Structure formats: C-alpha cells, structure tokens
Backbone as CSV, one residue per row, in Angstrom:
resi,resn,N_x,N_y,N_z,CA_x,CA_y,CA_z,C_x,C_y,C_z
1,MET,35.638,49.951,20.493,34.623,49.280,19.318,35.296,48.022,18.830
2,ARG,36.344,47.476,19.552,36.465,46.034,19.053,35.650,45.704,20.278
3,ARG,35.307,45.676,20.925,33.695,44.681,21.516,32.375,44.860,20.912
4,LEU,32.467,46.508,20.220,31.343,45.976,19.190,30.855,45.244,18.136
5,TRP,32.464,45.215,17.272,32.635,43.794,15.933,32.040,42.627,17.231
6,ALA,32.692,42.456,17.668,32.554,41.319,18.712,31.816,40.228,18.648
7,VAL,30.566,41.277,19.446,29.531,40.984,19.710,29.045,40.924,18.432
8,ILE,29.194,42.144,17.779,28.060,41.691,16.491,28.417,40.318,15.351
9,ALA,29.320,40.364,15.925,30.157,39.223,14.810,29.400,37.777,15.781
10,LEU,29.547,37.418,16.932,29.617,36.304,17.827,27.276,36.208,16.978
11,THR,27.167,37.416,17.369,25.296,37.421,17.539,25.140,37.053,15.762
12,THR,25.804,37.214,14.969,25.552,36.938,13.509,25.926,35.523,12.861
13,THR,27.021,34.887,13.794,27.431,33.898,13.480,26.429,32.891,14.632
14,ALA,26.077,33.108,15.742,25.046,32.702,16.309,23.855,32.136,15.541
15,ALA,23.114,33.462,15.086,21.851,33.495,14.079,21.617,33.425,12.756
16,LEU,23.050,33.022,11.920,23.202,31.728,10.593,23.578,30.649,11.834
17,GLY,23.900,29.942,12.100,24.342,29.356,13.128,23.045,27.977,13.724
18,SER,21.931,29.039,14.059,20.549,27.986,14.502,19.720,28.671,13.290
19,GLY,20.154,28.800,12.472,19.073,28.717,11.427,19.989,27.894,9.776
20,CYS,21.030,27.287,10.280,21.401,25.650,9.519,21.277,24.192,10.252
21,GLN,20.705,24.098,11.202,20.461,23.016,12.282,19.457,22.230,11.430
22,PRO,19.830,21.171,10.951,18.542,20.052,10.688,16.843,20.227,11.402
23,GLN,16.346,20.300,10.403,14.982,20.307,10.883,14.843,18.843,11.542
24,VAL,14.155,18.334,12.962,13.606,17.294,13.079,12.863,16.523,12.621
25,THR,12.353,15.658,12.273,10.950,15.169,11.660,10.631,14.116,11.824
26,VAL,9.511,13.500,11.928,9.206,12.207,13.055,7.919,11.807,11.664
27,CYS,8.423,10.706,11.787,8.323,9.700,10.382,6.963,8.540,10.963
28,PRO,6.140,8.452,11.013,5.650,7.216,11.502,6.018,6.043,11.594
29,ALA,5.456,5.071,12.526,6.387,3.973,12.544,5.373,3.268,12.597
30,ILE,4.984,3.070,10.735,3.347,2.175,10.362,4.574,0.785,9.276
31,ALA,4.551,0.107,9.486,5.055,-0.653,8.363,3.403,-0.888,7.351
32,ILE,4.141,-1.212,6.883,3.914,-1.285,4.867,3.638,-3.274,5.329
33,ALA,2.845,-4.372,5.530,3.233,-5.154,5.004,3.774,-6.231,3.458
34,PRO,4.851,-6.501,4.038,5.598,-7.233,2.852,4.344,-8.093,1.282
35,VAL,3.017,-7.822,1.171,2.330,-8.926,0.471,1.881,-8.266,-1.465
36,VAL,1.191,-9.200,-1.582,0.821,-8.987,-3.109,-1.021,-9.015,-2.015
37,SER,-1.550,-8.261,-2.952,-3.221,-8.172,-2.615,-3.737,-8.532,-4.165
38,LEU,-4.500,-9.423,-3.682,-5.875,-9.856,-5.241,-7.089,-9.592,-4.648
39,THR,-7.853,-8.695,-5.772,-8.964,-8.298,-5.442,-9.840,-8.709,-6.433
40,ILE,-11.053,-9.872,-6.344,-11.774,-10.032,-7.318,-12.898,-9.353,-7.269
41,ALA,-13.226,-8.965,-8.532,-14.108,-7.869,-9.005,-15.249,-8.069,-8.531
42,ALA,-16.029,-7.645,-8.406,-17.598,-7.946,-7.819,-18.847,-8.230,-8.673
43,ASP,-17.755,-8.650,-9.822,-19.092,-9.054,-11.379,-18.438,-10.757,-11.490
44,TYR,-16.874,-10.534,-10.718,-16.738,-12.124,-11.398,-16.750,-13.066,-9.977
45,VAL,-17.508,-12.547,-8.824,-17.170,-13.293,-7.690,-18.159,-14.367,-7.478
46,PRO,-18.862,-14.254,-8.436,-20.027,-15.788,-8.472,-19.608,-16.906,-8.850
47,ALA,-18.259,-16.314,-9.824,-17.751,-17.282,-10.574,-16.374,-18.030,-10.463
48,VAL,-15.958,-17.380,-8.756,-15.250,-17.583,-8.305,-14.841,-18.553,-7.447
49,LYS,-14.623,-20.148,-6.782,-14.375,-20.730,-5.633,-13.347,-20.697,-5.257
50,SER,-12.224,-21.034,-5.818,-10.684,-20.512,-5.139,-9.499,-20.424,-6.137
51,LEU,-8.722,-19.396,-5.246,-7.788,-18.986,-6.510,-6.536,-19.208,-5.498
52,HIS,-5.410,-19.137,-6.556,-3.898,-19.423,-6.370,-3.023,-18.905,-7.100
53,LEU,-2.518,-18.070,-5.828,-2.089,-16.778,-6.080,-0.187,-17.478,-7.095
54,LYS,0.610,-17.092,-7.487,2.131,-17.427,-7.182,2.760,-15.893,-7.697
55,ALA,4.111,-15.633,-7.063,3.891,-14.624,-7.584,6.229,-14.151,-7.424
56,CYS,7.079,-14.055,-8.627,7.975,-14.359,-8.358,9.242,-12.818,-8.240
57,GLN,9.795,-12.436,-7.372,10.373,-11.365,-7.354,11.962,-11.623,-7.243
58,ASP,12.633,-10.906,-7.613,14.406,-10.965,-7.447,14.539,-12.549,-7.330
59,GLY,14.701,-13.324,-7.956,14.325,-14.757,-8.337,14.070,-15.084,-7.048
60,LYS,13.570,-15.034,-6.121,12.562,-15.788,-5.375,11.295,-15.932,-5.258
61,CYS,10.676,-16.492,-5.497,8.876,-17.098,-5.954,7.938,-17.581,-4.447
62,ARG,7.116,-16.829,-4.181,6.233,-17.619,-2.787,5.249,-17.632,-4.063
63,GLU,3.798,-18.780,-3.063,2.737,-19.219,-3.975,2.033,-19.559,-2.614
64,ALA,0.809,-19.471,-2.556,-0.240,-19.888,-1.755,-1.565,-20.239,-2.048
65,GLU,-1.954,-21.001,-2.047,-4.520,-20.751,-2.180,-4.611,-19.782,-1.361
66,LEU,-5.490,-18.699,-2.082,-5.505,-17.402,-0.741,-6.946,-18.335,-0.193
67,GLU,-6.490,-17.197,0.935,-8.206,-17.226,1.971,-8.482,-15.861,1.117
68,LEU,-9.883,-15.910,0.656,-11.108,-14.794,0.016,-10.943,-14.586,1.215
69,ARG,-11.401,-13.301,1.708,-12.876,-12.560,2.632,-13.379,-11.606,1.999
70,PRO,-14.336,-11.630,2.431,-15.434,-10.160,1.212,-14.727,-8.809,1.508
71,GLY,-15.233,-7.777,0.836,-14.569,-6.566,0.608,-15.327,-5.715,1.313
72,SER,-14.755,-4.516,1.371,-15.681,-3.746,1.627,-15.005,-2.035,1.097
73,ILE,-16.189,-1.266,1.642,-15.654,0.269,1.289,-16.062,0.985,2.334
74,SER,-15.570,2.300,3.172,-15.704,3.254,3.709,-16.440,3.841,3.487
75,VAL,-18.096,3.906,4.054,-19.223,5.080,4.511,-19.099,6.024,4.968
76,ALA,-18.767,7.403,4.650,-18.706,8.225,5.943,-19.572,8.646,6.596
77,GLN,-19.966,8.858,7.287,-20.636,9.047,8.751,-21.093,10.708,9.312
78,PRO,-21.687,11.232,9.036,-22.130,12.606,9.686,-21.377,13.036,10.635
79,CYS,-20.454,14.295,10.091,-19.594,14.814,11.531,-20.841,15.301,12.697
80,SER,-20.493,15.330,13.964,-20.593,16.209,15.397,-20.945,17.183,15.385
81,PRO,-22.217,18.282,15.503,-21.924,20.016,15.156,-21.264,20.387,15.937
82,GLU,-20.528,19.957,17.003,-19.466,21.106,17.603,-18.395,21.560,17.564
83,PRO,-18.325,22.858,17.552,-16.918,23.138,16.683,-15.579,22.217,17.121
84,ASP,-15.600,21.059,17.517,-14.118,20.132,17.521,-15.376,18.559,17.197
85,GLY,-16.403,19.062,16.589,-16.802,17.460,16.337,-16.355,16.486,15.441
86,ALA,-16.818,15.150,16.178,-15.706,14.401,15.661,-16.492,13.351,14.445
87,CYS,-16.022,13.348,13.067,-16.153,12.299,11.919,-15.675,10.931,11.987
88,SER,-16.899,10.540,11.803,-16.637,8.442,11.490,-17.090,7.905,9.985
89,ALA,-17.059,6.392,10.123,-16.988,6.002,8.859,-17.336,4.950,9.345
90,THR,-18.132,4.218,8.579,-18.416,2.412,8.824,-18.167,1.552,6.727
91,SER,-18.227,0.678,7.356,-16.962,-0.863,6.967,-18.868,-0.860,6.208
92,SER,-18.583,-1.335,4.206,-19.910,-1.419,3.754,-19.148,-2.756,3.230
93,PRO,-20.212,-4.106,2.839,-19.836,-4.816,1.787,-20.218,-4.477,0.444
94,ASP,-19.112,-4.924,-0.567,-19.085,-3.919,-2.103,-19.266,-5.126,-3.191
95,GLY,-19.175,-6.212,-2.343,-19.000,-7.661,-3.840,-18.201,-7.858,-3.248
96,THR,-16.620,-7.377,-3.480,-15.538,-7.630,-3.684,-14.712,-9.164,-2.457
97,ARG,-13.857,-9.788,-3.029,-13.506,-10.721,-2.056,-12.263,-10.236,-2.551
98,TYR,-10.776,-10.751,-1.633,-9.857,-10.319,-1.764,-9.073,-11.572,-1.119
99,GLY,-7.942,-11.552,-1.178,-6.497,-12.085,-0.765,-4.905,-11.933,-0.668
100,PHE,-4.838,-12.389,0.134,-3.118,-11.776,0.330,-1.516,-12.625,-0.063
101,LEU,-1.187,-12.746,-0.366,0.314,-13.343,-0.807,0.844,-13.124,0.023
102,ASN,1.599,-13.065,1.072,3.295,-13.083,1.930,4.225,-12.980,1.241
103,MET,5.011,-11.968,1.033,6.372,-12.271,0.333,7.465,-12.198,0.814
104,GLY,7.629,-12.175,2.104,8.496,-11.573,3.175,9.244,-10.843,3.400
105,THR,9.892,-10.406,1.574,10.563,-8.881,1.439,9.736,-8.882,0.312
106,LEU,9.722,-6.960,-0.010,8.616,-6.970,-0.645,9.818,-5.482,-1.641
107,THR,10.462,-5.736,-2.745,11.039,-4.689,-2.906,10.417,-3.573,-4.446
108,ALA,11.132,-3.115,-4.867,10.432,-2.472,-5.900,10.901,-2.147,-7.365
109,SER,11.556,-3.587,-7.838,11.908,-4.467,-9.491,10.197,-5.398,-9.188
110,PRO,10.530,-5.437,-10.775,9.336,-5.990,-11.099,8.803,-7.440,-10.593
111,VAL,7.822,-7.487,-10.367,7.117,-8.884,-10.017,6.475,-9.688,-11.423
112,ASN,6.454,-11.193,-11.188,5.771,-12.009,-12.398,4.500,-12.644,-11.424
113,ALA,3.131,-12.210,-11.753,2.290,-13.154,-11.027,1.729,-13.827,-12.234
114,GLU,1.161,-15.203,-11.165,0.675,-16.323,-12.538,-0.591,-16.471,-10.604
115,VAL,-2.202,-16.141,-11.824,-3.150,-16.278,-10.930,-3.864,-17.858,-11.516
116,THR,-4.272,-19.020,-10.640,-4.793,-20.166,-11.472,-5.875,-20.305,-9.942
117,GLY,-6.916,-20.958,-10.752,-7.944,-21.107,-9.824,-9.314,-21.937,-10.286
118,TYR,-9.983,-22.532,-10.084,-11.451,-23.368,-9.926,-12.203,-22.372,-9.716
119,SER,-13.598,-22.334,-10.868,-14.789,-22.098,-10.659,-15.640,-22.789,-10.008
120,VAL,-17.096,-22.090,-9.555,-17.506,-22.467,-8.757,-17.927,-24.108,-9.352
121,ASN,-18.535,-24.024,-10.732,-18.298,-25.279,-11.385,-17.617,-26.819,-11.143
122,GLY,-16.234,-26.529,-10.577,-15.437,-27.208,-10.398,-14.557,-26.924,-11.724
123,GLY,-14.590,-26.611,-12.833,-13.489,-26.233,-13.560,-12.513,-25.373,-13.258
124,PRO,-11.841,-25.688,-14.081,-10.536,-24.941,-14.018,-10.737,-23.197,-14.060
125,LEU,-9.913,-22.431,-13.803,-10.256,-20.903,-14.176,-9.775,-20.039,-14.860
126,PRO,-9.462,-19.679,-16.413,-8.132,-19.773,-17.122,-6.822,-18.952,-16.202
127,VAL,-6.240,-19.775,-17.110,-4.789,-18.942,-16.339,-4.153,-18.090,-16.437
128,ARG,-4.004,-16.337,-15.633,-3.835,-15.237,-15.780,-2.291,-14.516,-15.040
129,THR,-1.203,-14.306,-15.925,-0.412,-13.770,-15.789,-0.567,-12.273,-15.916
130,LEU,0.685,-11.655,-15.337,0.470,-10.221,-15.502,2.346,-9.861,-14.718
131,ASP,2.937,-8.754,-15.478,4.653,-9.090,-14.852,4.250,-7.128,-15.142
132,PHE,4.654,-7.036,-13.898,4.408,-5.516,-13.223,5.523,-4.835,-11.681
133,THR,5.420,-4.237,-11.837,6.162,-3.751,-10.705,5.524,-2.803,-9.623
134,PRO,5.826,-2.874,-8.497,5.040,-2.654,-7.548,5.125,-0.972,-7.726
135,LYS,4.395,-0.071,-6.644,4.405,0.984,-6.529,4.946,1.429,-5.396
136,SER,5.497,2.787,-5.611,6.929,3.078,-4.499,6.346,4.510,-4.068
137,ALA,6.097,4.845,-3.132,5.185,6.165,-2.576,5.758,6.711,-1.757
138,LYS,6.094,8.498,-1.222,6.655,8.958,0.498,5.018,9.555,0.914
139,PRO,4.050,8.669,1.422,2.989,9.688,1.760,3.239,10.140,2.960
140,TRP,4.523,10.511,3.024,4.594,11.153,4.781,5.744,12.003,4.202
141,GLY,6.069,12.283,3.313,7.367,13.540,3.102,8.828,12.534,2.493
142,GLU,9.240,13.620,1.553,10.927,12.709,0.955,11.776,12.731,2.880
143,GLN,11.542,12.908,3.564,12.347,12.400,4.913,12.012,11.024,5.288
144,CYS,10.937,10.492,4.743,10.394,9.836,5.648,10.214,8.168,3.903
145,PRO,10.775,7.038,4.888,10.879,5.411,4.277,9.525,5.765,3.014
146,ALA,10.064,5.458,1.723,8.914,4.892,0.708,7.479,3.895,1.013
147,THR,6.827,3.820,0.888,6.100,2.539,1.239,5.847,2.074,-0.550
148,ILE,6.098,0.539,-0.064,5.713,-0.248,-1.674,4.398,-0.983,-1.296
149,THR,3.692,-0.664,-2.310,2.580,-2.182,-2.185,2.785,-2.609,-3.637
150,ALA,2.005,-4.026,-3.642,1.888,-4.372,-4.733,0.168,-4.598,-4.714
151,SER,-0.757,-4.306,-5.462,-2.008,-4.645,-5.524,-2.559,-5.214,-6.594
152,LEU,-3.626,-5.872,-7.270,-4.176,-6.390,-8.431,-5.390,-6.953,-8.456
153,LEU,-6.191,-7.069,-9.565,-7.613,-7.038,-9.422,-7.709,-8.355,-10.721
154,LEU,-8.365,-9.349,-10.407,-9.084,-10.070,-11.405,-10.421,-9.880,-11.512
155,ASP,-10.987,-9.513,-13.009,-12.086,-9.879,-13.510,-12.513,-11.019,-14.630
156,ALA,-13.396,-10.776,-14.966,-13.852,-11.973,-16.572,-12.083,-11.554,-17.531
157,SER,-11.709,-9.843,-17.593,-10.987,-10.168,-18.657,-9.494,-10.132,-18.256
158,GLY,-9.342,-10.324,-17.230,-8.160,-10.765,-16.931,-7.713,-10.205,-15.365
159,LEU,-5.572,-10.196,-15.819,-5.692,-9.465,-13.973,-4.747,-8.378,-14.273
160,ARG,-4.753,-7.781,-13.560,-4.165,-5.857,-13.951,-3.793,-5.468,-12.672
161,GLN,-3.041,-4.920,-12.683,-2.964,-3.778,-11.325,-2.933,-2.859,-11.065
162,THR,-3.596,-2.232,-9.517,-4.332,-1.126,-9.137,-3.757,-0.297,-8.913
C-alpha cells in the first residue's frame, strides 16, 4: 500500500512540476532604428525645398538637414490560386517625401522637435515645433521587448505626431 501511495505522489508531483515550467518564447531579433521620422504630406511637398530637424530628448539634442526621399504605399497583388498560394505587394509612389534624424538612442520619454526649412522660392518656411511622447508598443507580445517609434507629419497647417 505504501508503494502505491508513493507512486501516486511521485506521478502527481511530476505532473504538477511539468505544468509550472516557464514557457519558452522566441522574440524576433529585429532592431527598431532609434530615429525620429518626418513625412511631408503630399499636398505640401511642392512648397518644400529643404528641411532641418532638431529633436531633444533626455537633455540631449540631435539635428540635421534631412535627406528627403520619395514616399510610397504598399499595393496588394493578387494571390496565386494554389492551396499554398503566395501573396505579394508592390510599392507605389504616394506623393509624400520623408526623412530620418538618427537620435543614437530613443526612449519613451518626451521629445521636443523643431522643423525649419526653405520653400521652393528660397524663402524660409514657418518654424514648426512640437512636444510629443514616442509611441511604445509590444507587437510580439508582453514577453518581448517594447518597440519605440517617433513619427511626425508636416503639412501646411503644422507639425503633428502620427
């Protein structure tokens, strides 16, 4: 009888022990660039010749003339009809322009941004400023590190976070 109880106790303990083991979770090894991105709205692009972005966070400031590149959107393509068919997308220009300011380190604390620049006729653009807090998300679950992004949009009416 003692052996029976010993076997039951061992079996129960083994079953309980295996249920309490931590689950192994794999997080993607994707690094998010520590940048403040700035997009110029398509209807404001024709007015902008160049932009300078200054951003300050945690007592450190970075600034640079932005290299403005054409913006685009993803356009879904038809999927192949096979049961394991593949789907794809292509890039299509959307009329926007964008640039990045490398911050070296980007945290979830507030950022003060200032955008200056020149119009296509050579005159200065209005100085635009914005205090904002970068967005923090956990797209791969609570067990994985947070991603922090700082994205801005500039148009004729001003500067805002996206």
